[in-house]
mmCIF file as gemmi writes it, N, C-alpha and C atoms, coordinates in Angstrom:
data_model
loop_
_atom_site.group_PDB
_atom_site.id
_atom_site.type_symbol
_atom_site.label_atom_id
_atom_site.label_alt_id
_atom_site.label_comp_id
_atom_site.label_asym_id
_atom_site.label_entity_id
_atom_site.label_seq_id
_atom_site.pdbx_PDB_ins_code
_atom_site.Cartn_x
_atom_site.Cartn_y
_atom_site.Cartn_z
_atom_site.occupancy
_atom_site.B_iso_or_equiv
_atom_site.pdbx_formal_charge
_atom_site.auth_seq_id
_atom_site.auth_asym_id
_atom_site.pdbx_PDB_model_num
ATOM 1 N N . UNK Axp A 1 ? 36.139 76.922 -62.213 1 0 ? 1 A 1
ATOM 2 C CA . UNK Axp A 1 ? 36.861 76.805 -61.269 1 0 ? 1 A 1
ATOM 3 C C . UNK Axp A 1 ? 37.723 75.677 -61.694 1 0 ? 1 A 1
ATOM 4 N N . UNK Axp A 2 ? 38.515 75.481 -60.568 1 0 ? 2 A 1
ATOM 5 C CA . UNK Axp A 2 ? 40.016 74.705 -61.026 1 0 ? 2 A 1
ATOM 6 C C . UNK Axp A 2 ? 39.646 73.473 -59.897 1 0 ? 2 A 1
ATOM 7 N N . UNK Axp A 3 ? 40.098 72.526 -60.262 1 0 ? 3 A 1
ATOM 8 C CA . UNK Axp A 3 ? 39.35 71.175 -59.244 1 0 ? 3 A 1
ATOM 9 C C . UNK Axp A 3 ? 40.143 71.371 -57.742 1 0 ? 3 A 1
ATOM 10 N N . UNK Axp A 4 ? 41.02 72.205 -57.639 1 0 ? 4 A 1
ATOM 11 C CA . UNK Axp A 4 ? 41.484 71.981 -55.958 1 0 ? 4 A 1
ATOM 12 C C . UNK Axp A 4 ? 41.57 73.6 -55.572 1 0 ? 4 A 1
ATOM 13 N N . UNK Axp A 5 ? 40.521 74.015 -55.226 1 0 ? 5 A 1
ATOM 14 C CA . UNK Axp A 5 ? 40.48 74.97 -55.084 1 0 ? 5 A 1
ATOM 15 C C . UNK Axp A 5 ? 40.494 75.114 -53.475 1 0 ? 5 A 1
ATOM 16 N N . UNK Axp A 6 ? 39.531 74.222 -52.759 1 0 ? 6 A 1
ATOM 17 C CA . UNK Axp A 6 ? 39.474 74.11 -51.553 1 0 ? 6 A 1
ATOM 18 C C . UNK Axp A 6 ? 40.696 73.182 -50.431 1 0 ? 6 A 1
ATOM 19 N N . UNK Axp A 7 ? 40.916 73.345 -49.119 1 0 ? 7 A 1
ATOM 20 C CA . UNK Axp A 7 ? 42.114 72.63 -48.44 1 0 ? 7 A 1
ATOM 21 C C . UNK Axp A 7 ? 42.909 73.115 -48.708 1 0 ? 7 A 1
ATOM 22 N N . UNK Axp A 8 ? 44.304 72.401 -48.034 1 0 ? 8 A 1
ATOM 23 C CA . UNK Axp A 8 ? 45.369 73.147 -47.956 1 0 ? 8 A 1
ATOM 24 C C . UNK Axp A 8 ? 45.809 72.15 -48.757 1 0 ? 8 A 1
ATOM 25 N N . UNK Axp A 9 ? 47.207 73.253 -49.586 1 0 ? 9 A 1
ATOM 26 C CA . UNK Axp A 9 ? 47.757 72.908 -51.079 1 0 ? 9 A 1
ATOM 27 C C . UNK Axp A 9 ? 48.774 71.949 -50.415 1 0 ? 9 A 1
ATOM 28 N N . UNK Axp A 10 ? 49.57 70.853 -51.354 1 0 ? 10 A 1
ATOM 29 C CA . UNK Axp A 10 ? 50.728 70.229 -50.638 1 0 ? 10 A 1
ATOM 30 C C . UNK Axp A 10 ? 51.769 70.827 -51.605 1 0 ? 10 A 1
ATOM 31 N N . UNK Axp A 11 ? 53.068 70.522 -51.002 1 0 ? 11 A 1
ATOM 32 C CA . UNK Axp A 11 ? 53.754 70.895 -51.527 1 0 ? 11 A 1
ATOM 33 C C . UNK Axp A 11 ? 54.517 70.767 -52.7 1 0 ? 11 A 1
ATOM 34 N N . UNK Axp A 12 ? 55.446 70.976 -53.507 1 0 ? 12 A 1
ATOM 35 C CA . UNK Axp A 12 ? 55.647 70.501 -54.735 1 0 ? 12 A 1
ATOM 36 C C . UNK Axp A 12 ? 56.591 69.4 -54.261 1 0 ? 12 A 1
ATOM 37 N N . UNK Axp A 13 ? 57.902 69.843 -53.533 1 0 ? 13 A 1
ATOM 38 C CA . UNK Axp A 13 ? 58.913 68.833 -53.465 1 0 ? 13 A 1
ATOM 39 C C . UNK Axp A 13 ? 59.044 68.521 -52.139 1 0 ? 13 A 1
ATOM 40 N N . UNK Axp A 14 ? 58.992 67.626 -51.458 1 0 ? 14 A 1
ATOM 41 C CA . UNK Axp A 14 ? 59.526 67.139 -49.862 1 0 ? 14 A 1
ATOM 42 C C . UNK Axp A 14 ? 60.814 67.751 -49.51 1 0 ? 14 A 1
ATOM 43 N N . UNK Axp A 15 ? 60.786 68.422 -48.635 1 0 ? 15 A 1
ATOM 44 C CA . UNK Axp A 15 ? 62.284 68.849 -48.639 1 0 ? 15 A 1
ATOM 45 C C . UNK Axp A 15 ? 63.623 67.757 -48.193 1 0 ? 15 A 1
ATOM 46 N N . UNK Axp A 16 ? 64.437 68.069 -48.298 1 0 ? 16 A 1
ATOM 47 C CA . UNK Axp A 16 ? 65.829 67.309 -48.638 1 0 ? 16 A 1
ATOM 48 C C . UNK Axp A 16 ? 66.053 66.569 -47.015 1 0 ? 16 A 1
ATOM 49 N N . UNK Axp A 17 ? 66.457 65.416 -46.764 1 0 ? 17 A 1
ATOM 50 C CA . UNK Axp A 17 ? 66.461 65.289 -45.892 1 0 ? 17 A 1
ATOM 51 C C . UNK Axp A 17 ? 67.769 64.638 -45.207 1 0 ? 17 A 1
ATOM 52 N N . UNK Axp A 18 ? 68.401 64.584 -44.289 1 0 ? 18 A 1
ATOM 53 C CA . UNK Axp A 18 ? 69.59 64.874 -43.917 1 0 ? 18 A 1
ATOM 54 C C . UNK Axp A 18 ? 70.872 63.429 -43.977 1 0 ? 18 A 1
ATOM 55 N N . UNK Axp A 19 ? 71.636 63.714 -44.515 1 0 ? 19 A 1
ATOM 56 C CA . UNK Axp A 19 ? 72.313 62.482 -44.343 1 0 ? 19 A 1
ATOM 57 C C . UNK Axp A 19 ? 73.131 62.249 -43.022 1 0 ? 19 A 1
ATOM 58 N N . UNK Axp A 20 ? 72.858 61.339 -42.275 1 0 ? 20 A 1
ATOM 59 C CA . UNK Axp A 20 ? 73.447 61.088 -41.01 1 0 ? 20 A 1
ATOM 60 C C . UNK Axp A 20 ? 74.945 59.797 -41.083 1 0 ? 20 A 1
ATOM 61 N N . UNK Axp A 21 ? 75.589 60.089 -40.597 1 0 ? 21 A 1
ATOM 62 C CA . UNK Axp A 21 ? 76.528 59.143 -40.745 1 0 ? 21 A 1
ATOM 63 C C . UNK Axp A 21 ? 76.415 57.944 -40.204 1 0 ? 21 A 1
ATOM 64 N N . UNK Axp A 22 ? 76.738 56.967 -41.209 1 0 ? 22 A 1
ATOM 65 C CA . UNK Axp A 22 ? 76.127 55.466 -41.059 1 0 ? 22 A 1
ATOM 66 C C . UNK Axp A 22 ? 77.405 54.366 -40.372 1 0 ? 22 A 1
ATOM 67 N N . UNK Axp A 23 ? 76.746 54.01 -38.693 1 0 ? 23 A 1
ATOM 68 C CA . UNK Axp A 23 ? 77.125 53.509 -38.127 1 0 ? 23 A 1
ATOM 69 C C . UNK Axp A 23 ? 78.136 52.216 -38.143 1 0 ? 23 A 1
ATOM 70 N N . UNK Axp A 24 ? 78.245 51.095 -37.752 1 0 ? 24 A 1
ATOM 71 C CA . UNK Axp A 24 ? 79.107 49.923 -37.802 1 0 ? 24 A 1
ATOM 72 C C . UNK Axp A 24 ? 77.739 49.294 -38.164 1 0 ? 24 A 1
ATOM 73 N N . UNK Axp A 25 ? 76.352 48.955 -37.579 1 0 ? 25 A 1
ATOM 74 C CA . UNK Axp A 25 ? 75.043 48.064 -37.825 1 0 ? 25 A 1
ATOM 75 C C . UNK Axp A 25 ? 74.899 48.441 -39.278 1 0 ? 25 A 1
ATOM 76 N N . UNK Axp A 26 ? 74.466 50.099 -39.757 1 0 ? 26 A 1
ATOM 77 C CA . UNK Axp A 26 ? 74.057 50.316 -40.598 1 0 ? 26 A 1
ATOM 78 C C . UNK Axp A 26 ? 74.556 49.71 -41.862 1 0 ? 26 A 1
ATOM 79 N N . UNK Axp A 27 ? 76.123 49.862 -41.671 1 0 ? 27 A 1
ATOM 80 C CA . UNK Axp A 27 ? 77.273 49.337 -42.608 1 0 ? 27 A 1
ATOM 81 C C . UNK Axp A 27 ? 76.952 47.659 -43.22 1 0 ? 27 A 1
ATOM 82 N N . UNK Axp A 28 ? 76.855 46.826 -42.237 1 0 ? 28 A 1
ATOM 83 C CA . UNK Axp A 28 ? 76.501 45.706 -42.024 1 0 ? 28 A 1
ATOM 84 C C . UNK Axp A 28 ? 75.284 45.628 -42.633 1 0 ? 28 A 1
ATOM 85 N N . UNK Axp A 29 ? 74.313 45.674 -42.665 1 0 ? 29 A 1
ATOM 86 C CA . UNK Axp A 29 ? 73.036 46.144 -42.91 1 0 ? 29 A 1
ATOM 87 C C . UNK Axp A 29 ? 72.962 46.025 -44.877 1 0 ? 29 A 1
ATOM 88 N N . UNK Axp A 30 ? 73.956 47.512 -45.05 1 0 ? 30 A 1
ATOM 89 C CA . UNK Axp A 30 ? 73.813 47.637 -46.23 1 0 ? 30 A 1
ATOM 90 C C . UNK Axp A 30 ? 74.598 46.581 -47.338 1 0 ? 30 A 1
ATOM 91 N N . UNK Axp A 31 ? 75.952 46.243 -46.407 1 0 ? 31 A 1
ATOM 92 C CA . UNK Axp A 31 ? 76.699 44.597 -47.261 1 0 ? 31 A 1
ATOM 93 C C . UNK Axp A 31 ? 75.453 44.112 -47.353 1 0 ? 31 A 1
ATOM 94 N N . UNK Axp A 32 ? 75.224 43.497 -46.407 1 0 ? 32 A 1
ATOM 95 C CA . UNK Axp A 32 ? 74.049 42.162 -46.659 1 0 ? 32 A 1
ATOM 96 C C . UNK Axp A 32 ? 73.133 42.511 -47.628 1 0 ? 32 A 1
ATOM 97 N N . UNK Axp A 33 ? 72.509 43.854 -47.658 1 0 ? 33 A 1
ATOM 98 C CA . UNK Axp A 33 ? 71.481 43.924 -48.744 1 0 ? 33 A 1
ATOM 99 C C . UNK Axp A 33 ? 71.756 43.739 -49.953 1 0 ? 33 A 1
ATOM 100 N N . UNK Axp A 34 ? 73.189 44.12 -50.453 1 0 ? 34 A 1
ATOM 101 C CA . UNK Axp A 34 ? 73.919 44.118 -51.315 1 0 ? 34 A 1
ATOM 102 C C . UNK Axp A 34 ? 74.05 43.056 -51.848 1 0 ? 34 A 1
ATOM 103 N N . UNK Axp A 35 ? 74.775 41.75 -51.086 1 0 ? 35 A 1
ATOM 104 C CA . UNK Axp A 35 ? 74.952 40.708 -50.94 1 0 ? 35 A 1
ATOM 105 C C . UNK Axp A 35 ? 73.526 39.77 -51.92 1 0 ? 35 A 1
ATOM 106 N N . UNK Axp A 36 ? 72.785 40.382 -50.795 1 0 ? 36 A 1
ATOM 107 C CA . UNK Axp A 36 ? 71.63 39.377 -51.385 1 0 ? 36 A 1
ATOM 108 C C . UNK Axp A 36 ? 70.774 39.563 -52.541 1 0 ? 36 A 1
ATOM 109 N N . UNK Axp A 37 ? 71.168 40.687 -52.865 1 0 ? 37 A 1
ATOM 110 C CA . UNK Axp A 37 ? 70.772 41.919 -54.449 1 0 ? 37 A 1
ATOM 111 C C . UNK Axp A 37 ? 71.458 40.808 -55.084 1 0 ? 37 A 1
ATOM 112 N N . UNK Axp A 38 ? 72.882 40.615 -55.01 1 0 ? 38 A 1
ATOM 113 C CA . UNK Axp A 38 ? 73.923 40.41 -55.953 1 0 ? 38 A 1
ATOM 114 C C . UNK Axp A 38 ? 73.241 38.68 -56.303 1 0 ? 38 A 1
ATOM 115 N N . UNK Axp A 39 ? 72.981 37.927 -55.114 1 0 ? 39 A 1
ATOM 116 C CA . UNK Axp A 39 ? 72.561 36.579 -55.302 1 0 ? 39 A 1
ATOM 117 C C . UNK Axp A 39 ? 71.498 36.243 -56.034 1 0 ? 39 A 1
ATOM 118 N N . UNK Axp A 40 ? 70.537 37.216 -55.76 1 0 ? 40 A 1
ATOM 119 C CA . UNK Axp A 40 ? 69.305 37.129 -56.267 1 0 ? 40 A 1
ATOM 120 C C . UNK Axp A 40 ? 69.072 37.401 -58.041 1 0 ? 40 A 1
ATOM 121 N N . UNK Axp A 41 ? 70.272 38.597 -58.623 1 0 ? 41 A 1
ATOM 122 C CA . UNK Axp A 41 ? 70.574 38.783 -59.954 1 0 ? 41 A 1
ATOM 123 C C . UNK Axp A 41 ? 70.864 37.698 -60.022 1 0 ? 41 A 1
ATOM 124 N N . UNK Axp A 42 ? 72.447 36.628 -59.71 1 0 ? 42 A 1
ATOM 125 C CA . UNK Axp A 42 ? 72.723 35.626 -60.091 1 0 ? 42 A 1
ATOM 126 C C . UNK Axp A 42 ? 71.556 34.604 -60.618 1 0 ? 42 A 1
ATOM 127 N N . UNK Axp A 43 ? 70.798 34.263 -59.057 1 0 ? 43 A 1
ATOM 128 C CA . UNK Axp A 43 ? 69.557 33.338 -59.386 1 0 ? 43 A 1
ATOM 129 C C . UNK Axp A 43 ? 68.714 33.592 -60.883 1 0 ? 43 A 1
ATOM 130 N N . UNK Axp A 44 ? 68.482 34.791 -60.838 1 0 ? 44 A 1
ATOM 131 C CA . UNK Axp A 44 ? 67.414 35.199 -61.643 1 0 ? 44 A 1
ATOM 132 C C . UNK Axp A 44 ? 68.154 35.066 -63.565 1 0 ? 44 A 1
ATOM 133 N N . UNK Axp A 45 ? 69.338 34.867 -63.789 1 0 ? 45 A 1
ATOM 134 C CA . UNK Axp A 45 ? 70.19 34.786 -64.755 1 0 ? 45 A 1
ATOM 135 C C . UNK Axp A 45 ? 70.285 33.757 -64.928 1 0 ? 45 A 1
ATOM 136 N N . UNK Axp A 46 ? 70.451 32.442 -63.568 1 0 ? 46 A 1
ATOM 137 C CA . UNK Axp A 46 ? 70.493 30.999 -64.118 1 0 ? 46 A 1
ATOM 138 C C . UNK Axp A 46 ? 69.109 30.343 -64.598 1 0 ? 46 A 1
ATOM 139 N N . UNK Axp A 47 ? 68.039 30.999 -63.901 1 0 ? 47 A 1
ATOM 140 C CA . UNK Axp A 47 ? 66.869 30.835 -64.29 1 0 ? 47 A 1
ATOM 141 C C . UNK Axp A 47 ? 65.797 31.14 -65.763 1 0 ? 47 A 1
ATOM 142 N N . UNK Axp A 48 ? 66.903 31.847 -66.083 1 0 ? 48 A 1
ATOM 143 C CA . UNK Axp A 48 ? 66.634 32.595 -67.552 1 0 ? 48 A 1
ATOM 144 C C . UNK Axp A 48 ? 67.309 31.375 -68.205 1 0 ? 48 A 1
ATOM 145 N N . UNK Axp A 49 ? 68.022 30.942 -68.307 1 0 ? 49 A 1
ATOM 146 C CA . UNK Axp A 49 ? 69.445 30.189 -68.969 1 0 ? 49 A 1
ATOM 147 C C . UNK Axp A 49 ? 68.565 28.917 -69.107 1 0 ? 49 A 1
ATOM 148 N N . UNK Axp A 50 ? 67.95 28.285 -68.213 1 0 ? 50 A 1
ATOM 149 C CA . UNK Axp A 50 ? 67.517 27.033 -67.767 1 0 ? 50 A 1
ATOM 150 C C . UNK Axp A 50 ? 66.221 26.62 -68.53 1 0 ? 50 A 1
ATOM 151 N N . UNK Axp A 51 ? 65.697 27.362 -69.126 1 0 ? 51 A 1
ATOM 152 C CA . UNK Axp A 51 ? 64.162 27.35 -69.326 1 0 ? 51 A 1
ATOM 153 C C . UNK Axp A 51 ? 63.004 27.196 -68.611 1 0 ? 51 A 1
ATOM 154 N N . UNK Axp A 52 ? 62.297 26.556 -69.164 1 0 ? 52 A 1
ATOM 155 C CA . UNK Axp A 52 ? 60.979 26.19 -68.645 1 0 ? 52 A 1
ATOM 156 C C . UNK Axp A 52 ? 61.377 25.332 -67.322 1 0 ? 52 A 1
ATOM 157 N N . UNK Axp A 53 ? 60.776 25.453 -65.936 1 0 ? 53 A 1
ATOM 158 C CA . UNK Axp A 53 ? 61.246 24.991 -65.069 1 0 ? 53 A 1
ATOM 159 C C . UNK Axp A 53 ? 60.016 23.678 -64.727 1 0 ? 53 A 1
ATOM 160 N N . UNK Axp A 54 ? 58.634 24.147 -64.851 1 0 ? 54 A 1
ATOM 161 C CA . UNK Axp A 54 ? 57.518 23.216 -64.842 1 0 ? 54 A 1
ATOM 162 C C . UNK Axp A 54 ? 57.282 22.623 -66.651 1 0 ? 54 A 1
ATOM 163 N N . UNK Axp A 55 ? 57.256 21.472 -66.457 1 0 ? 55 A 1
ATOM 164 C CA . UNK Axp A 55 ? 57.128 20.803 -68.466 1 0 ? 55 A 1
ATOM 165 C C . UNK Axp A 55 ? 56.039 20.052 -68.043 1 0 ? 55 A 1
ATOM 166 N N . UNK Axp A 56 ? 55.064 20.056 -67.315 1 0 ? 56 A 1
ATOM 167 C CA . UNK Axp A 56 ? 53.785 18.896 -67.176 1 0 ? 56 A 1
ATOM 168 C C . UNK Axp A 56 ? 52.314 19.631 -67.356 1 0 ? 56 A 1
ATOM 169 N N . UNK Axp A 57 ? 51.358 19.026 -66.768 1 0 ? 57 A 1
ATOM 170 C CA . UNK Axp A 57 ? 50.429 19.832 -66.84 1 0 ? 57 A 1
ATOM 171 C C . UNK Axp A 57 ? 49.85 18.712 -68.007 1 0 ? 57 A 1
ATOM 172 N N . UNK Axp A 58 ? 48.039 19.589 -68.424 1 0 ? 58 A 1
ATOM 173 C CA . UNK Axp A 58 ? 47.496 18.714 -69.845 1 0 ? 58 A 1
ATOM 174 C C . UNK Axp A 58 ? 47.615 19.084 -71.128 1 0 ? 58 A 1
ATOM 175 N N . UNK Axp A 59 ? 48.035 18.295 -71.596 1 0 ? 59 A 1
ATOM 176 C CA . UNK Axp A 59 ? 48.794 18.531 -72.858 1 0 ? 59 A 1
ATOM 177 C C . UNK Axp A 59 ? 47.226 17.955 -73.955 1 0 ? 59 A 1
ATOM 178 N N . UNK Axp A 60 ? 47.286 18.748 -74.876 1 0 ? 60 A 1
ATOM 179 C CA . UNK Axp A 60 ? 46.407 18.162 -75.644 1 0 ? 60 A 1
ATOM 180 C C . UNK Axp A 60 ? 46.54 18.017 -77.25 1 0 ? 60 A 1
ATOM 181 N N . UNK Axp A 61 ? 46.29 17.247 -77.521 1 0 ? 61 A 1
ATOM 182 C CA . UNK Axp A 61 ? 46.687 16.303 -79.132 1 0 ? 61 A 1
ATOM 183 C C . UNK Axp A 61 ? 46.28 17.389 -80.39 1 0 ? 61 A 1
ATOM 184 N N . UNK Axp A 62 ? 45.339 18.041 -80.239 1 0 ? 62 A 1
ATOM 185 C CA . UNK Axp A 62 ? 44.685 18.478 -81.674 1 0 ? 62 A 1
ATOM 186 C C . UNK Axp A 62 ? 43.646 17.666 -82.213 1 0 ? 62 A 1
ATOM 187 N N . UNK Axp A 63 ? 43.594 16.677 -81.945 1 0 ? 63 A 1
ATOM 188 C CA . UNK Axp A 63 ? 42.434 15.852 -82.542 1 0 ? 63 A 1
ATOM 189 C C . UNK Axp A 63 ? 41.325 15.905 -81.721 1 0 ? 63 A 1
ATOM 190 N N . UNK Axp A 64 ? 40.051 15.952 -82.509 1 0 ? 64 A 1
ATOM 191 C CA . UNK Axp A 64 ? 38.53 16.09 -81.56 1 0 ? 64 A 1
ATOM 192 C C . UNK Axp A 64 ? 37.909 15.3 -81.394 1 0 ? 64 A 1
């Protein structure tokens, strides 16, 4: 017996959605989203170059 006998079978793929024409609000939203993504990527690159941001905490000397 297969594990999926009873119940309604799910479709393999979802039907394609219609592409609607974008109005001015949608275009502005997409531009804002792209700008935010670019800014986020730039900040991540700067953070990777800078090294560790936090250099505190408890330091152990190695002696017991």
